[in-house]
Rosetta silent file (secondary structure, phi, psi, omega in degrees, C-alpha in Angstrom):
SEQUENCE: MWMLNPLDNPLTNGGNVHLWEPLGKFAATGAGAHADGAAAGFSRAARNEAAAKLIKNHLFVLRDVTNQVPGTQVHLARVPASSATFVDEALREVTRRLLGRRQGVDLVRVPFEQGNFAQVAAWAGTARYLDGRIQTHDDEKPGRTPDLSVEAGKAMRAVLEEVGGVKLMHHDGLNPWSNGFNEPHWAALLELSRRDVQAGAQADGAAGGFPQAAREEAAAALIGNHANVLKDVCNPSRTDNIIGVPLTQTHLKRVATAHAYYVDQMLRECVRRLLGRRPGSQALAIPLEPRNGSLGQTTQMMAYAGAAAYLEGRIQSTDAQKPGRKPDMSETATAAVNAVLNELASGQ
SCORE:     score description
SCORE:     0.000 S_00000001
   1 L     0.000  133.219 -178.628  -10.776  -21.359   -8.379 S_00000001
   2 L   -93.239  128.968  179.744  -13.159  -18.416   -8.060 S_00000001
   3 L  -112.040  133.209  179.817  -14.252  -16.708  -11.271 S_00000001
   4 L   -91.432  132.384  177.387  -15.745  -13.215  -11.292 S_00000001
   5 L   -81.893  119.773 -179.105  -18.731  -12.550  -13.506 S_00000001
   6 H   -54.715  -29.341 -179.273  -18.099   -9.325  -15.512 S_00000001
   7 H   -70.280  -18.528  178.930  -21.805   -8.524  -15.209 S_00000001
   8 H   -96.139    2.941 -179.944  -21.377   -8.342  -11.441 S_00000001
   9 L   -72.240  111.327 -174.386  -18.459   -5.920  -11.602 S_00000001
  10 L   -66.503  -18.905  178.598  -19.816   -2.885   -9.731 S_00000001
  11 L   -78.228  -17.826 -177.725  -17.397   -0.518  -11.456 S_00000001
  12 L  -117.256   -7.735 -177.990  -18.868   -1.333  -14.869 S_00000001
  13 L  -114.864   18.032  177.021  -22.511   -2.143  -14.105 S_00000001
  14 L    88.420   13.431  174.597  -23.484    1.003  -12.226 S_00000001
  15 L    93.329   25.817  179.029  -22.563   -0.119   -8.732 S_00000001
  16 L    51.021   45.598 -177.426  -24.577   -3.320   -8.294 S_00000001
  17 H   -54.756  -37.698 -177.942  -27.706   -1.276   -7.683 S_00000001
  18 H   -64.477  -24.626  178.330  -29.843   -4.429   -7.739 S_00000001
  19 H   -88.660  -23.185  179.063  -27.882   -5.791   -4.776 S_00000001
  20 H   -86.803  -24.783 -177.898  -28.026   -2.538   -2.816 S_00000001
  21 H   -57.659  -42.329  177.802  -31.771   -1.948   -3.299 S_00000001
  22 H   -61.321  -36.887  178.920  -32.789   -4.605   -0.730 S_00000001
  23 H   -64.535  -38.378  176.935  -30.505   -2.985    1.843 S_00000001
  24 H   -62.838  -38.195  179.123  -32.194    0.352    1.192 S_00000001
  25 H   -69.098  -39.919  177.675  -35.586   -1.245    1.771 S_00000001
  26 H   -63.761  -38.435 -179.740  -34.439   -2.873    5.000 S_00000001
  27 H   -63.697  -27.326 -177.831  -33.105    0.489    6.195 S_00000001
  28 L   -81.634   -9.803  179.111  -36.549    2.014    5.661 S_00000001
  29 L   -79.543  166.754 -176.585  -38.216   -0.475    8.009 S_00000001
  30 L   -92.380    8.256 -178.104  -38.758    0.259   11.674 S_00000001
  31 L   -90.012 -158.865  177.235  -36.822   -2.710   13.030 S_00000001
  32 L    86.799   17.337 -179.390  -33.129   -3.047   13.738 S_00000001
  33 L   -66.555  -25.821 -179.243  -33.234   -2.087   17.407 S_00000001
  34 L  -120.641  150.217  178.988  -30.850   -4.937   18.150 S_00000001
  35 L  -139.125  168.650 -179.243  -27.713   -6.073   16.374 S_00000001
  36 L  -117.162  167.047  176.758  -25.149   -8.832   16.736 S_00000001
  37 H    61.633 -143.626 -176.738  -21.389   -8.976   16.887 S_00000001
  38 H   -60.705  -33.181 -177.902  -19.411   -5.742   16.780 S_00000001
  39 H   -66.418  -23.745 -175.888  -22.488   -3.704   15.822 S_00000001
  40 H   -63.619  -19.401 -177.551  -24.230   -4.651   19.072 S_00000001
  41 H   -83.495    6.595 -175.010  -22.054   -2.235   21.024 S_00000001
  42 L  -129.416  154.883 -177.962  -23.565    0.830   19.358 S_00000001
  43 L   -66.781  157.185  178.030  -26.869    2.626   19.428 S_00000001
  44 H   -60.187  -39.904 -178.706  -29.489    2.069   16.753 S_00000001
  45 H   -62.254  -42.982 -179.382  -29.190    5.720   15.708 S_00000001
  46 H   -66.359  -41.797  179.876  -25.422    5.472   15.186 S_00000001
  47 H   -66.151  -42.062  178.865  -25.747    2.232   13.236 S_00000001
  48 H   -63.292  -39.790  179.261  -28.543    3.601   11.081 S_00000001
  49 H   -62.242  -45.982 -179.037  -26.528    6.727   10.294 S_00000001
  50 H   -65.625  -42.755 -179.846  -23.504    4.691    9.223 S_00000001
  51 H   -64.275  -43.613 -179.538  -25.607    2.251    7.177 S_00000001
  52 H   -61.521  -37.511  179.071  -27.504    5.063    5.442 S_00000001
  53 H   -63.004  -43.055  179.236  -24.234    6.726    4.487 S_00000001
  54 H   -69.257  -40.895 -179.764  -22.978    3.555    2.808 S_00000001
  55 H   -61.641  -45.422 -176.928  -26.285    2.848    1.068 S_00000001
  56 H   -70.213  -34.175 -171.614  -26.476    6.371   -0.361 S_00000001
  57 H  -117.103   20.303 -170.968  -22.814    6.637   -1.368 S_00000001
  58 H   -57.797  -39.414 -178.805  -21.795    3.036   -2.034 S_00000001
  59 H   -68.991  -39.603  178.056  -20.622    3.630   -5.609 S_00000001
  60 H   -65.496  -40.320  178.633  -18.561    6.677   -4.632 S_00000001
  61 H   -63.970  -44.000  179.230  -17.046    4.763   -1.709 S_00000001
  62 H   -59.733  -45.449  179.290  -16.246    1.835   -3.998 S_00000001
  63 H   -63.755  -35.783  179.922  -14.531    4.107   -6.520 S_00000001
  64 H   -67.447  -46.290 -178.677  -12.586    5.754   -3.715 S_00000001
  65 H   -61.752  -34.524 -175.117  -11.390    2.452   -2.231 S_00000001
  66 L  -102.967    7.876 -178.944  -10.234    1.204   -5.645 S_00000001
  67 L   -70.576  117.136 -176.989   -8.892    4.498   -7.028 S_00000001
  68 L   -92.990   -5.126  178.052   -5.312    3.869   -8.175 S_00000001
  69 L  -130.211   60.859 -176.561   -4.511    7.499   -9.045 S_00000001
  70 L   -70.579  151.422  177.513   -5.735    9.463   -5.995 S_00000001
  71 L   -95.818  -18.572  179.074   -5.152   13.193   -5.692 S_00000001
  72 L  -134.539  166.912  179.225   -5.238   13.265   -1.877 S_00000001
  73 L    44.956   49.241 -176.436   -4.351   10.941    1.010 S_00000001
  74 L   -70.027  -11.770  178.901   -1.904    9.141   -1.225 S_00000001
  75 L   -77.050  -15.410 -179.228   -0.373    7.405    1.803 S_00000001
  76 L   -82.506  131.818 -178.679   -3.478    5.219    2.190 S_00000001
  77 L   -78.583  121.112  176.847   -3.247    1.853    0.431 S_00000001
  78 L   -85.273  172.051  176.316   -6.119    1.283   -1.990 S_00000001
  79 L  -101.336  137.950 -179.151   -7.519   -2.053   -3.156 S_00000001
  80 L   -54.950  142.542  179.345   -6.875   -3.055   -6.806 S_00000001
  81 H   -60.311  -26.715  179.001   -9.756   -2.266   -9.154 S_00000001
  82 H   -64.561  -16.131  179.296   -9.698   -5.922  -10.222 S_00000001
  83 H  -104.716   19.637 -176.797  -11.062   -6.740   -6.748 S_00000001
  84 H   -57.572  -36.740  179.573  -13.956   -4.266   -6.949 S_00000001
  85 H   -60.458  -41.830 -179.779  -16.532   -7.059   -6.697 S_00000001
  86 H   -71.201  -35.244  176.348  -15.072   -8.158   -3.382 S_00000001
  87 H   -62.298  -45.188  178.582  -14.879   -4.567   -2.114 S_00000001
  88 H   -61.010  -38.531  175.866  -18.563   -4.122   -2.930 S_00000001
  89 H   -58.217  -48.046 -178.199  -19.268   -7.352   -1.052 S_00000001
  90 H   -60.705  -42.183 -179.716  -17.478   -6.042    2.026 S_00000001
  91 H   -64.377  -40.054  179.470  -19.408   -2.760    1.922 S_00000001
  92 H   -68.733  -38.556  179.689  -22.722   -4.590    1.639 S_00000001
  93 H   -69.494  -37.725  175.223  -21.899   -6.960    4.482 S_00000001
  94 H   -60.728  -44.325 -179.729  -20.846   -4.065    6.724 S_00000001
  95 H   -62.730  -44.544 -179.516  -24.139   -2.336    5.928 S_00000001
  96 H   -58.893  -43.712 -178.966  -26.167   -5.478    6.635 S_00000001
  97 H   -69.170  -35.440  177.693  -24.584   -5.917   10.059 S_00000001
  98 H   -65.593  -33.555 -178.266  -25.083   -2.254   10.926 S_00000001
  99 H   -68.649  -20.553  176.902  -28.807   -2.522   10.097 S_00000001
 100 L    79.513 -161.847 -174.027  -29.294   -5.127   12.823 S_00000001
 101 L   -82.726   91.178  176.848  -32.009   -7.752   13.148 S_00000001
 102 L  -115.896  144.328 -176.709  -34.571   -6.872   10.490 S_00000001
 103 L   -57.314  122.778  177.651  -36.930   -9.385    8.940 S_00000001
 104 L    88.604   -5.717 -175.119  -35.339  -10.929    5.862 S_00000001
 105 H   -65.725  -27.202  179.432  -31.975   -9.203    6.289 S_00000001
 106 H   -66.751  -17.495 -179.939  -30.173  -12.545    6.552 S_00000001
 107 H   -69.396  -19.518  179.861  -31.177  -13.231    2.947 S_00000001
 108 H  -105.982   15.883  176.341  -28.641  -10.639    1.776 S_00000001
 109 L   -59.957  136.003  176.873  -25.804  -11.940    3.923 S_00000001
 110 L   -99.313  116.817 -177.066  -22.537  -12.056    1.980 S_00000001
 111 L   -69.272  142.052  176.324  -20.648  -15.275    2.803 S_00000001
 112 L  -100.185  121.888 -177.510  -17.002  -15.033    3.812 S_00000001
 113 L  -107.313  103.274 -174.442  -14.907  -17.734    2.182 S_00000001
 114 L   -57.158  -31.342 -178.429  -11.704  -18.240    4.136 S_00000001
 115 L   -84.096   -6.256  178.963  -10.091  -20.092    1.246 S_00000001
 116 L   -89.969   90.666 -171.109  -10.829  -17.337   -1.257 S_00000001
 117 H   -65.125  -29.636  177.464   -7.619  -15.397   -0.809 S_00000001
 118 H   -66.685  -40.402  178.066   -8.625  -12.615   -3.195 S_00000001
 119 H   -67.353  -45.411 -179.999  -11.763  -11.974   -1.141 S_00000001
 120 H   -56.685  -47.853 -178.257   -9.876  -12.142    2.150 S_00000001
 121 H   -65.449  -40.857 -178.292   -7.301   -9.613    0.950 S_00000001
 122 H   -68.008  -41.187  179.645   -9.920   -7.260   -0.518 S_00000001
 123 H   -65.705  -41.651  178.269  -12.091   -7.256    2.604 S_00000001
 124 H   -65.809  -42.765  179.866   -9.076   -6.578    4.819 S_00000001
 125 H   -64.231  -37.789  177.520   -7.812   -3.872    2.470 S_00000001
 126 H   -62.865  -44.126  179.743  -11.223   -2.189    2.387 S_00000001
 127 H   -62.632  -45.837 -178.272  -11.345   -2.085    6.177 S_00000001
 128 H   -65.003  -42.058 -178.636   -7.837   -0.648    6.497 S_00000001
 129 H   -64.062  -49.277 -177.472   -8.418    1.983    3.827 S_00000001
 130 H   -67.850  -27.575  174.853  -11.719    3.222    5.233 S_00000001
 131 H   -58.963  -40.834  179.507  -10.272    3.253    8.744 S_00000001
 132 H   -85.158  -13.347 -173.906   -7.824    5.901    7.577 S_00000001
 133 H   -96.657  -34.356 -174.916  -10.309    7.650    5.299 S_00000001
 134 L   -64.467  130.927  178.139  -13.412    8.184    7.453 S_00000001
 135 L  -110.513  127.177  179.084  -13.593   11.691    8.940 S_00000001
 136 L  -123.111   -5.568  179.918  -15.616   12.284   12.103 S_00000001
 137 L  -126.196  144.018  177.614  -14.076   15.534   13.420 S_00000001
 138 H   -59.346  -36.846 -173.456  -13.841   18.956   11.781 S_00000001
 139 H   -82.290   -0.856  174.879  -10.185   19.272   12.755 S_00000001
 140 H   -72.257  -35.169  178.104   -9.131   16.065   11.013 S_00000001
 141 L  -149.985   84.083 -176.774   -9.338   17.812    7.657 S_00000001
 142 L   -52.286  134.796  179.281  -10.192   21.520    8.042 S_00000001
 143 L    94.147   -9.605  179.182  -12.566   22.789    5.388 S_00000001
 144 L  -113.951  133.651 -179.954  -14.089   19.362    4.689 S_00000001
 145 L   -70.773  132.083  178.529  -17.395   18.283    6.215 S_00000001
 146 L   -56.123  149.542 -179.817  -17.048   15.140    8.368 S_00000001
 147 L   -73.888  -39.095 -174.304  -18.445   11.958    6.828 S_00000001
 148 L  -144.628  163.312  170.711  -20.148   10.755    9.996 S_00000001
 149 L   -67.614  165.106 -179.098  -20.787   11.666   13.598 S_00000001
 150 H   -58.297  -46.837 -176.831  -18.213   10.385   16.082 S_00000001
 151 H   -66.929  -40.471  178.732  -20.476    7.573   17.304 S_00000001
 152 H   -66.650  -36.622  177.370  -21.476    6.481   13.797 S_00000001
 153 H   -64.024  -39.777  178.090  -17.815    6.507   12.768 S_00000001
 154 H   -64.976  -41.227  179.563  -16.938    4.267   15.693 S_00000001
 155 H   -62.533  -45.258 -179.163  -19.749    1.876   14.771 S_00000001
 156 H   -64.648  -42.589 -179.769  -18.628    1.666   11.171 S_00000001
 157 H   -64.081  -38.844 -179.514  -14.984    1.123   12.115 S_00000001
 158 H   -63.396  -41.919 -179.821  -15.918   -1.614   14.596 S_00000001
 159 H   -73.999  -35.655  174.851  -17.911   -3.512   11.958 S_00000001
 160 H   -59.613  -42.337  179.214  -15.223   -2.931    9.317 S_00000001
 161 H   -61.919  -41.953 -179.848  -12.709   -4.480   11.712 S_00000001
 162 H   -66.604  -47.340 -178.494  -14.993   -7.474   12.232 S_00000001
 163 H   -68.667  -41.080 -178.156  -15.742   -7.969    8.535 S_00000001
 164 H   -77.867  -14.927 -179.868  -12.168   -7.346    7.415 S_00000001
 165 L    65.790   30.985 -178.358  -10.668   -9.591   10.047 S_00000001
 166 L  -130.961  161.551  176.188   -8.015   -6.999   10.881 S_00000001
 167 L   -93.425  117.666  179.827   -7.081   -4.810   13.836 S_00000001
 168 L   -94.089  163.163 -170.076   -7.783   -1.176   13.044 S_00000001
 169 L  -110.549  -17.368 -167.433   -6.075    1.773   14.701 S_00000001
 170 L  -116.361   44.487 -175.596   -8.369    4.789   14.651 S_00000001
 171 L   -58.874  -28.450 -176.494  -11.487    3.870   16.577 S_00000001
 172 L  -106.900   19.340 -179.642  -11.677    7.282   18.257 S_00000001
 173 L    97.020  163.804 -174.367  -10.782    9.426   15.287 S_00000001
 174 L   -86.734  -28.589 -172.897   -7.453   10.504   13.856 S_00000001
 175 L   -78.283  121.426 -176.576   -6.854   13.770   15.693 S_00000001
 176 L   -62.381  -23.446  178.761   -4.858   13.186   18.898 S_00000001
 177 L   -78.222  -17.677 -179.011   -6.548   16.141   20.625 S_00000001
 178 L  -109.075    0.291  179.925   -9.972   14.642   20.141 S_00000001
 179 L  -126.442   22.266  177.966   -9.170   10.992   20.878 S_00000001
 180 L    82.250   29.311  175.650   -7.186   11.243   24.118 S_00000001
 181 L    60.585   38.918  173.693   -3.782   11.936   22.569 S_00000001
 182 L    50.342   40.819 -176.062   -3.500    8.560   20.859 S_00000001
 183 H   -55.381  -38.394  178.022   -2.848    6.840   24.186 S_00000001
 184 H   -59.677  -38.388  178.896   -3.084    3.279   22.750 S_00000001
 185 H   -66.729  -41.471 -179.886   -0.276    4.097   20.311 S_00000001
 186 H   -72.041  -31.097  176.311    1.868    5.600   23.057 S_00000001
 187 H   -64.003  -35.559  178.038    1.127    2.682   25.377 S_00000001
 188 H   -65.439  -37.095  177.883    2.557    0.408   22.703 S_00000001
 189 H   -69.728  -37.848  176.978    5.756    2.486   22.659 S_00000001
 190 H   -61.637  -44.050  177.294    5.971    2.363   26.453 S_00000001
 191 H   -61.972  -40.776  178.356    5.691   -1.420   26.280 S_00000001
 192 H   -61.998  -37.930 -178.964    8.357   -1.468   23.576 S_00000001
 193 H   -65.741  -23.017 -178.659   10.679    0.571   25.803 S_00000001
 194 H   -95.569   -4.921 -173.007   10.397   -2.097   28.488 S_00000001
 195 L   -92.268  122.430  172.531   10.905   -5.005   26.133 S_00000001
 196 L    42.886   68.390 -174.984   14.280   -6.727   25.913 S_00000001
 197 H   -54.197  -38.528 -178.701   16.378   -3.682   26.825 S_00000001
 198 H   -63.289  -28.288 -179.406   19.577   -5.302   25.604 S_00000001
 199 H   -68.375  -19.786  179.720   18.056   -5.671   22.144 S_00000001
 200 H   -87.113   11.072 -178.507   17.887   -1.882   21.920 S_00000001
 201 H   -66.801  -25.415  179.738   21.644   -1.529   22.155 S_00000001
 202 L  -110.635  140.914  177.791   21.802   -1.068   18.390 S_00000001
 203 L  -135.307  163.581 -177.988   19.889    1.549   16.424 S_00000001
 204 L  -112.130  166.268  176.814   19.705    2.545   12.786 S_00000001
 205 H    61.911 -143.596 -177.326   19.980    5.809   10.903 S_00000001
 206 H   -61.418  -34.993 -178.975   20.595    8.988   12.849 S_00000001
 207 H   -64.587  -25.960 -177.522   19.891    7.283   16.176 S_00000001
 208 H   -64.221  -14.807 -179.506   22.753    4.868   15.554 S_00000001
 209 H   -88.262    7.354 -176.530   25.295    7.579   16.297 S_00000001
 210 L  -127.264  149.871 -179.702   24.298    7.886   19.956 S_00000001
 211 L   -65.482  153.482 -177.882   24.748    5.671   23.017 S_00000001
 212 H   -57.933  -41.394 -177.292   21.813    3.583   24.179 S_00000001
 213 H   -59.486  -43.143  179.625   21.560    5.409   27.512 S_00000001
 214 H   -67.175  -40.345 -179.976   21.109    8.787   25.821 S_00000001
 215 H   -65.388  -40.948  179.429   18.557    7.386   23.372 S_00000001
 216 H   -68.495  -36.510  176.818   16.548    5.762   26.164 S_00000001
 217 H   -61.226  -45.652 -179.498   16.636    8.975   28.198 S_00000001
 218 H   -66.164  -43.120  179.896   15.270   10.929   25.252 S_00000001
 219 H   -62.615  -42.747 -179.880   12.634    8.304   24.440 S_00000001
 220 H   -63.407  -38.553  179.735   11.452    8.185   28.060 S_00000001
 221 H   -64.618  -40.831  179.531   11.117   11.978   28.168 S_00000001
 222 H   -71.463  -41.154  178.908    8.959   11.994   25.033 S_00000001
 223 H   -62.106  -44.660 -176.976    6.820    9.048   26.125 S_00000001
 224 H   -71.546  -21.212 -174.729    6.189   10.591   29.534 S_00000001
 225 H  -127.652   20.672 -171.301    5.361   14.042   28.189 S_00000001
 226 H   -59.241  -38.490 -178.707    4.019   13.420   24.689 S_00000001
 227 H   -64.923  -44.429 -179.974    0.666   15.173   25.252 S_00000001
 228 H   -68.390  -36.143  178.196    2.296   18.340   26.583 S_00000001
 229 H   -64.259  -43.770  178.973    4.945   18.295   23.851 S_00000001
 230 H   -62.217  -45.044  178.600    2.225   18.036   21.214 S_00000001
 231 H   -60.001  -38.486 -178.603    0.230   20.854   22.819 S_00000001
 232 H   -67.877  -47.223 -178.768    3.366   22.973   22.908 S_00000001
 233 H   -62.822  -36.898 -175.445    4.332   22.360   19.277 S_00000001
 234 L  -107.062   21.430 -179.805    0.772   23.060   18.082 S_00000001
 235 L   -60.160  116.942 -177.007   -0.133   25.777   20.590 S_00000001
 236 L   -78.364  -12.971 -177.049   -2.532   28.111   18.733 S_00000001
 237 L   -79.093  140.032  176.960   -2.069   31.002   21.170 S_00000001
 238 L   -95.928   -2.676 -175.690    0.306   33.809   20.264 S_00000001
 239 L  -121.800  -33.212 -174.925    0.423   35.116   23.814 S_00000001
 240 E  -122.784  150.979  176.298    0.192   32.268   26.335 S_00000001
 241 L   -83.522 -170.418 -171.391    1.762   28.851   26.711 S_00000001
 242 L   -71.766  -10.418  175.744   -0.192   25.652   27.362 S_00000001
 243 L  -113.536   15.853  174.556   -0.668   26.457   31.070 S_00000001
 244 L    85.304    8.725  178.851   -1.684   30.065   30.539 S_00000001
 245 L   -91.158  141.402 -179.820    1.667   31.693   31.272 S_00000001
 246 E   -53.156  137.162  179.489    2.884   34.402   28.845 S_00000001
 247 L   -63.454  146.002  176.442    5.055   33.003   26.058 S_00000001
 248 L  -110.732  -44.633 -177.726    8.792   33.616   26.240 S_00000001
 249 L   -90.791   62.463 -175.500   10.203   32.044   23.070 S_00000001
 250 L   -68.738  -14.365  179.330    7.941   34.001   20.742 S_00000001
 251 L   -76.620  -15.643 -179.041   10.475   33.763   17.916 S_00000001
 252 L   -81.051  134.388 -177.818    9.795   30.042   17.558 S_00000001
 253 L   -93.533  120.896  178.536    7.201   29.144   14.954 S_00000001
 254 L   -77.864  171.063  176.080    4.581   26.616   16.026 S_00000001
 255 L  -100.211  142.151 -178.342    2.854   24.086   13.778 S_00000001
 256 L   -56.409  138.449  179.515   -0.828   24.593   12.930 S_00000001
 257 H   -56.337  -32.712  179.546   -3.205   22.766   15.267 S_00000001
 258 H   -61.095  -18.845 -178.343   -4.858   21.229   12.208 S_00000001
 259 H  -104.160   17.995 -179.325   -1.629   19.280   11.640 S_00000001
 260 H   -58.863  -33.479  178.941   -1.436   17.833   15.159 S_00000001
 261 H   -56.362  -45.485 -178.140   -2.047   14.358   13.761 S_00000001
 262 H   -72.551  -34.390  177.983    1.207   14.489   11.816 S_00000001
 263 H   -64.628  -43.123  177.587    3.177   16.004   14.692 S_00000001
 264 H   -62.200  -40.393  174.815    2.048   13.164   16.946 S_00000001
 265 H   -54.562  -49.099 -175.984    3.074   10.730   14.213 S_00000001
 266 H   -62.831  -42.989  179.888    6.527   12.273   14.087 S_00000001
 267 H   -62.518  -40.728 -179.837    7.008   12.149   17.846 S_00000001
 268 H   -68.265  -40.908  178.633    6.030    8.482   17.927 S_00000001
 269 H   -68.300  -33.439  176.297    8.321    7.543   15.053 S_00000001
 270 H   -62.151  -46.166  178.871   11.137    9.484   16.704 S_00000001
 271 H   -61.933  -44.398 -179.139   10.688    7.467   19.898 S_00000001
 272 H   -58.252  -43.806 -179.701   10.566    4.196   17.990 S_00000001
 273 H   -69.321  -36.966  178.505   13.859    4.948   16.262 S_00000001
 274 H   -63.940  -34.133 -177.136   15.486    6.087   19.493 S_00000001
 275 H   -72.165  -14.397  175.246   14.561    2.809   21.197 S_00000001
 276 L    79.944 -165.791 -172.667   16.596    0.844   18.674 S_00000001
 277 L   -82.255   82.885  178.473   16.182   -2.682   17.378 S_00000001
 278 L  -108.778  152.803  178.573   13.742   -4.260   19.817 S_00000001
 279 L   -56.366  127.447  178.740   11.334   -7.136   19.104 S_00000001
 280 L    91.663   -4.782 -177.917    8.133   -5.676   17.654 S_00000001
 281 L   -62.025  -42.363 -175.269    9.641   -2.297   16.784 S_00000001
 282 H   -64.060  -29.266 -179.609    9.049   -2.618   13.055 S_00000001
 283 H   -67.203  -19.644 -179.332    5.342   -3.230   13.582 S_00000001
 284 H   -98.624    3.967 -177.914    5.059    0.280   15.061 S_00000001
 285 L   -63.421  141.035  177.983    6.886    2.002   12.199 S_00000001
 286 L  -109.542  115.132 -176.667    5.106    4.997   10.640 S_00000001
 287 L   -73.113  151.539  173.948    5.744    5.275    6.895 S_00000001
 288 L   -83.036  137.498  179.134    6.480    8.542    5.151 S_00000001
 289 L   -71.196  137.996  176.932    3.854    9.537    2.605 S_00000001
 290 L   -68.034  147.749  176.487    5.161    9.585   -0.983 S_00000001
 291 L   -63.555  139.893 -173.001    5.383   12.982   -2.633 S_00000001
 292 L   -96.736   67.574  175.709    2.292   13.554   -4.724 S_00000001
 293 H    53.650 -124.932 -175.875    3.751   14.514   -8.110 S_00000001
 294 H   -69.434  -13.126  179.562    3.288   18.169   -8.949 S_00000001
 295 H   -73.739  -12.809  175.677    1.782   18.855   -5.537 S_00000001
 296 L    69.750 -136.156 -173.472    5.304   18.664   -4.128 S_00000001
 297 L   -64.910  132.834  179.935    5.829   18.401   -0.372 S_00000001
 298 L   -75.124  163.475  175.998    3.086   16.541    1.481 S_00000001
 299 H   -60.518  -37.894  178.376    1.266   17.953    4.499 S_00000001
 300 H   -57.907  -47.941 -177.137    2.989   15.289    6.562 S_00000001
 301 H   -68.295  -35.510  176.961    6.436   16.480    5.511 S_00000001
 302 H   -65.156  -40.817  178.397    5.594   20.138    6.089 S_00000001
 303 H   -66.831  -40.840  178.209    4.368   19.311    9.589 S_00000001
 304 H   -60.782  -45.345 -178.333    7.479   17.211   10.258 S_00000001
 305 H   -63.626  -42.273  179.626    9.782   20.028    9.149 S_00000001
 306 H   -65.760  -41.764 -179.807    7.954   22.568   11.282 S_00000001
 307 H   -66.703  -40.881  179.575    7.947   20.353   14.373 S_00000001
 308 H   -63.020  -44.582 -179.695   11.655   19.538   14.027 S_00000001
 309 H   -64.517  -41.285 -179.383   12.587   23.216   13.710 S_00000001
 310 H   -65.222  -49.170 -175.810   10.415   24.189   16.673 S_00000001
 311 H   -68.346  -30.456  177.823   11.684   21.464   19.013 S_00000001
 312 H   -62.804  -33.714  178.382   15.314   22.083   18.091 S_00000001
 313 H   -89.088  -11.638 -173.152   14.884   25.607   19.433 S_00000001
 314 H   -99.383  -38.931 -175.130   12.645   24.567   22.320 S_00000001
 315 L   -67.952  129.647 -179.250   14.307   21.610   24.059 S_00000001
 316 L  -102.538  129.960 -177.962   16.575   22.738   26.895 S_00000001
 317 L  -119.568   -8.874  178.419   19.661   20.694   27.716 S_00000001
 318 L  -137.282  156.215  178.359   21.682   23.011   30.012 S_00000001
 319 H   -63.208  -34.100 -174.989   20.897   25.364   32.897 S_00000001
 320 H   -67.630  -24.956 -178.482   22.513   28.257   31.043 S_00000001
 321 H   -65.230  -34.393  178.397   20.005   28.067   28.173 S_00000001
 322 L  -151.940   85.186 -177.734   17.174   29.184   30.438 S_00000001
 323 L   -53.746  133.873  178.742   18.296   30.050   33.992 S_00000001
 324 L    93.669   -9.529  178.221   15.792   29.001   36.617 S_00000001
 325 L  -115.500  134.375 -178.202   14.204   26.308   34.466 S_00000001
 326 L   -70.546  132.725  178.301   15.185   22.674   34.779 S_00000001
 327 L   -56.545  149.833  179.670   16.660   21.202   31.550 S_00000001
 328 L   -74.002  -36.287 -179.529   14.406   18.816   29.656 S_00000001
 329 L  -165.797  171.899 -178.638   17.165   16.249   29.151 S_00000001
 330 L   -66.383  166.575 -179.556   20.932   15.897   28.946 S_00000001
 331 H   -63.380  -40.169 -179.166   22.929   17.392   26.093 S_00000001
 332 H   -68.286  -40.071  178.173   23.605   13.990   24.524 S_00000001
 333 H   -65.686  -39.344  177.712   19.943   12.977   24.739 S_00000001
 334 H   -63.027  -42.329  178.805   18.927   16.305   23.214 S_00000001
 335 H   -62.437  -37.729  179.402   21.374   15.807   20.379 S_00000001
 336 H   -65.579  -45.145  178.478   19.922   12.343   19.740 S_00000001
 337 H   -59.892  -49.259 -177.195   16.346   13.689   19.603 S_00000001
 338 H   -62.780  -37.512  179.880   17.289   16.520   17.269 S_00000001
 339 H   -63.789  -43.718 -179.121   19.225   14.189   14.982 S_00000001
 340 H   -71.270  -39.674  177.806   16.273   11.818   14.595 S_00000001
 341 H   -61.493  -42.820  178.765   13.753   14.653   14.183 S_00000001
 342 H   -68.012  -32.481  175.299   15.885   16.202   11.435 S_00000001
 343 H   -62.950  -44.299  178.591   16.233   12.812    9.792 S_00000001
 344 H   -65.929  -41.679 -178.779   12.446   12.496    9.686 S_00000001
 345 H   -64.218  -25.689 -179.687   12.020   16.077    8.472 S_00000001
 346 L   -86.123   -0.362  177.491   14.361   15.341    5.571 S_00000001
 347 L    86.764   21.491 -179.292   12.171   12.462    4.441 S_00000001
 348 L  -103.125    0.000    0.000   14.396    9.595    5.541 S_00000001
């Protein structure tokens, strides 16, 4: 049984400064040109930037990871404050690996004990939380300065994944316009659409009221055109569409480009629900963020509502709706998409 020494609790002893000081000294040396493991895939400059950020802000990061009453990003799962010692361990080990091969750095290695389930859970939880928390692009959270450069953010996430022993999702940043339109996530949905087609005969919620053929038609249309649909929903221009042609449906209200992350989320969750009960579907589910008390509706829900309203007026299902333009999908498939989008917009 592992017992935690209260004197080593970083939340009550000032952040384990005595354990972080050696890392600060190693960072000040001129070595570290080479690194091992996940860190080896990144430049010395990127690794140094990420390590310096953790060394300088380790106590703030620790408090953030273990904060049980957050005011923002309430959808991210924190690590219990009772595991703060293990969180601090994970942060120090990530920093050590980012610093690379410096003389004496192995002396501050933090051992990973596979049988210490509290440590295992805390290290994994720290990695998952920071994966969703690190900001590397201005448009991920407008008005807030990014934490790290793109390359330093990638380096930190790669080492967090290695230390936490988990698969992280946001190696290229959260914003779909700056990371290639979340192609890995959409590739997973494409694979799901091809998996055990008969298993998708049944669906839940709003999707359950439509035949499989219509649901698959709608899902295929979204998978094949997700980047253009996202650009259309979040088109910042008031005069031209995404290919530079003057807008026609000017009465439709777009969603702010800053909320593209949530719109992409909604489109992916819509596709997942349309595809029905297939093996592996639940692993791709995107949870709804809980309402944050007096703050009322979350940014996610506002973006979902806006996207649903826009697409309901935008998707064409008959020739008569827009003569000369080919319908996007059949009437039944359109009805299925709209039903699922409205279900998501209502918080279900």
